[in-house]
C-alpha positions as CSV (number, residue, x, y, z in Angstrom):
1,D,0.0,0.0,0.0
2,I,2.9,2.4,0.8
3,N,4.4,1.8,-2.6
4,M,1.0,2.3,-4.4
5,S,0.4,5.6,-2.5
6,S,3.9,6.8,-3.2
7,L,3.5,6.0,-7.0
8,E,0.1,7.7,-6.9
9,N,1.6,10.8,-5.2
10,S,4.5,10.8,-7.7
11,R,2.1,10.6,-10.7
12,N,-0.1,13.4,-9.2
13,E,3.0,15.6,-8.8
14,E,4.0,14.9,-12.4
15,M,0.5,15.8,-13.6
16,E,0.5,19.0,-11.6
17,A,3.9,20.0,-12.9
18,L,2.7,19.3,-16.5
19,E,-0.4,21.5,-16.1
20,V,1.7,24.3,-14.5
21,W,4.1,24.0,-17.4
22,I,1.3,24.1,-20.0
23,D,-0.2,27.2,-18.4
24,E,3.1,29.0,-18.2
25,T,3.9,28.1,-21.8
26,E,0.5,29.3,-23.0
27,E,1.1,32.6,-21.2
28,Q,4.6,32.9,-22.6
29,I,3.4,32.4,-26.2
30,Y,0.5,34.8,-25.7
31,N,2.8,37.6,-24.3
32,R,5.4,37.2,-27.1
33,A,2.7,37.2,-29.8
34,N,0.9,40.3,-28.5
35,V,3.6,42.9,-29.0
36,A,2.1,46.4,-29.7
37,G,2.5,47.7,-33.2
38,R,3.3,44.4,-35.0
39,R,1.1,42.0,-36.8
40,R,0.8,38.6,-35.1
41,S,1.8,36.7,-38.3
42,S,5.0,38.6,-38.6
43,I,5.9,38.1,-34.9
44,I,5.1,34.4,-35.1
45,L,7.5,34.0,-38.1
46,S,10.3,36.1,-36.6
47,E,13.6,34.6,-35.6
48,E,12.9,35.3,-31.9
49,F,9.7,33.3,-32.1
50,V,11.5,30.4,-33.9
51,V,13.9,30.2,-31.0
52,L,11.0,30.3,-28.5
53,V,9.3,27.3,-30.2
54,E,12.5,25.3,-30.3
55,N,13.0,26.1,-26.6
56,I,9.5,25.0,-25.7
57,K,9.9,21.6,-27.4
58,K,13.3,21.1,-25.7
59,D,12.0,22.1,-22.3
60,Y,9.0,19.7,-22.7
61,E,11.4,16.8,-23.3
62,M,13.9,17.8,-20.6
63,K,11.1,18.0,-18.0
64,G,10.3,14.4,-18.7
65,F,6.8,14.9,-20.1
66,L,7.5,12.5,-23.0
67,K,7.9,9.6,-20.6
68,R,5.4,6.8,-21.0
69,R,4.0,7.0,-17.5
70,V,3.3,10.8,-17.9
71,Q,1.7,10.3,-21.3
72,E,-0.5,7.5,-20.0
73,G,-1.3,9.5,-16.8
74,M,-2.7,12.4,-18.9
75,D,-5.6,10.3,-20.1
76,K,-6.8,9.5,-16.5
77,T,-6.2,13.0,-15.0
78,K,-8.8,15.8,-15.1
79,A,-7.3,19.2,-15.8
80,V,-7.5,21.6,-12.8
81,R,-7.8,24.6,-15.2
82,P,-9.1,23.2,-18.5
83,F,-9.2,25.5,-21.6
84,I,-12.5,27.2,-22.4
85,S,-12.8,25.1,-25.6
86,A,-12.3,21.8,-23.7
87,I,-14.7,19.0,-24.4
88,F,-13.4,16.3,-22.0
89,G,-11.5,18.4,-19.6
90,T,-8.6,16.0,-19.3
91,L,-5.0,16.9,-19.0
92,R,-4.4,14.9,-22.3
93,E,-6.8,17.3,-24.1
94,K,-5.0,20.4,-22.6
95,N,-1.6,19.0,-23.5
96,N,-2.6,18.1,-27.0
97,T,-4.1,21.5,-27.6
98,I,-0.9,23.4,-26.6
99,M,1.5,20.9,-28.3
100,N,-0.5,20.9,-31.5
101,F,-0.4,24.7,-31.5
102,V,3.4,24.6,-31.0
103,Q,3.8,22.0,-33.8
104,T,1.7,24.2,-36.1
105,L,3.9,27.2,-35.3
106,E,7.0,25.2,-36.1
107,D,5.5,24.0,-39.4
108,K,4.6,27.5,-40.5
109,Q,8.1,28.7,-39.6
110,K,9.6,25.9,-41.7
111,E,7.4,26.8,-44.6
112,K,8.6,30.4,-44.3
113,K,12.2,29.4,-44.3
114,E,11.8,27.1,-47.3
115,A,10.0,29.9,-49.2
116,E,12.8,32.3,-48.4
117,V,15.4,29.8,-49.6
118,I,13.5,29.3,-52.9
119,K,13.1,33.0,-53.3
120,A,16.8,33.6,-52.7
121,F,17.7,30.8,-55.2
122,E,15.4,32.3,-57.8
123,K,16.9,35.8,-57.3
124,E,20.4,34.4,-57.6
125,A,19.4,32.5,-60.8
126,E,18.0,35.7,-62.3
127,L,21.4,37.4,-61.7
128,V,23.3,34.6,-63.3
129,T,21.2,34.3,-66.5
130,E,21.3,37.0,-69.1
131,P,17.8,37.8,-70.4
132,N,18.7,38.6,-74.0
133,I,20.5,35.3,-74.9
134,V,18.5,33.1,-77.1
135,I,19.6,29.5,-77.5
136,E,18.9,28.1,-80.9
137,P,19.0,24.3,-81.5
138,K,21.7,23.1,-83.9
139,H,20.6,21.8,-87.2
140,V,21.1,18.0,-87.3
141,V,22.3,16.4,-90.5
142,N,21.3,12.8,-91.1
143,K,24.5,10.9,-91.9
144,P,24.5,7.5,-93.4
145,P,25.2,4.7,-90.8
146,E,28.9,3.8,-90.2
147,D,30.7,0.9,-88.7
148,L,33.2,1.3,-85.8
149,K,36.0,2.4,-88.1
150,G,33.9,5.0,-89.8
151,N,33.3,3.1,-93.1
152,P,29.8,3.6,-94.5
153,L,27.5,0.7,-94.1
154,K,25.3,-0.5,-97.0
155,L,22.2,-2.0,-95.5
156,S,20.4,-4.7,-97.5
157,G,16.9,-3.7,-96.6
158,E,14.5,-6.6,-97.1
159,R,16.8,-8.9,-99.2
160,S,17.7,-12.2,-97.6
161,N,21.3,-13.0,-96.6
162,L,22.4,-15.6,-99.2
163,V,25.5,-16.6,-97.1
164,A,23.4,-17.7,-94.0
165,E,20.5,-19.0,-96.0
166,G,19.4,-22.4,-94.6
167,L,21.9,-22.4,-91.7
168,F,20.9,-23.1,-88.2
169,I,21.6,-20.0,-86.0
170,G,20.6,-20.3,-82.3
171,S,17.0,-21.6,-82.3
172,I,16.0,-20.6,-85.8
173,Y,16.8,-21.6,-89.4
174,V,17.7,-18.5,-91.4
175,G,15.6,-17.8,-94.4
176,R,13.2,-20.7,-94.1
177,E,10.1,-18.9,-92.9
178,G,8.4,-19.2,-96.3
179,Q,9.1,-22.9,-96.5
180,N,7.7,-23.7,-93.0
181,D,4.6,-21.7,-93.7
182,R,3.9,-23.8,-96.8
183,K,4.5,-27.1,-94.9
184,E,2.2,-26.0,-92.1
185,S,-0.6,-25.2,-94.5
186,T,-0.3,-28.6,-96.2
187,M,-0.2,-30.5,-92.9
188,G,-3.4,-28.9,-91.6
189,G,-1.8,-26.2,-89.5
190,K,0.4,-28.5,-87.4
191,S,4.2,-28.2,-87.5
192,D,6.5,-31.1,-87.4
193,S,9.2,-28.9,-85.9
194,W,9.6,-28.6,-82.2
195,R,11.3,-25.2,-82.5
196,V,9.6,-21.9,-81.8
197,K,9.1,-19.8,-84.9
198,L,10.2,-16.2,-84.3
């Protein structure tokens, strides 16, 4: 019983610490985002706010809120000060609300950085390329085919090769297609050859 009560006390202390941290983090984000004279979107995307988001995520992990027992305990614990928009009123809901907001901020900041990199790259590409240069394709001349030594090849077209006529090369007999066709037609469409006709 003593061990159970000490575990329960330890879990309650962790849940209290988590809720205090969430409330402080919410206040910190709100105070930094509401600077007089600046638009919220420009503040959120500022370098100072990028550092704030990074520090929040690091602090969350350093305080041990990613531990399994803390994550599981959130589901069973009711929030002492739930957000106004809360449906269930659990600490899990409160935690997810603030951490999803932090993740959204980080995603928007990454998008902004990527857009800036692309814009800088495009600007640099504009400086490198000269706008008045027109690249025309070269005229290609059809040359007759050549062998490896550069001698012109004379292709035979559809004429049969008289040297290889009737010789067995691989799995076919050269120049015998017409003869096999005649045999097959006289034998009722069946071939006496076991070889595949190509």
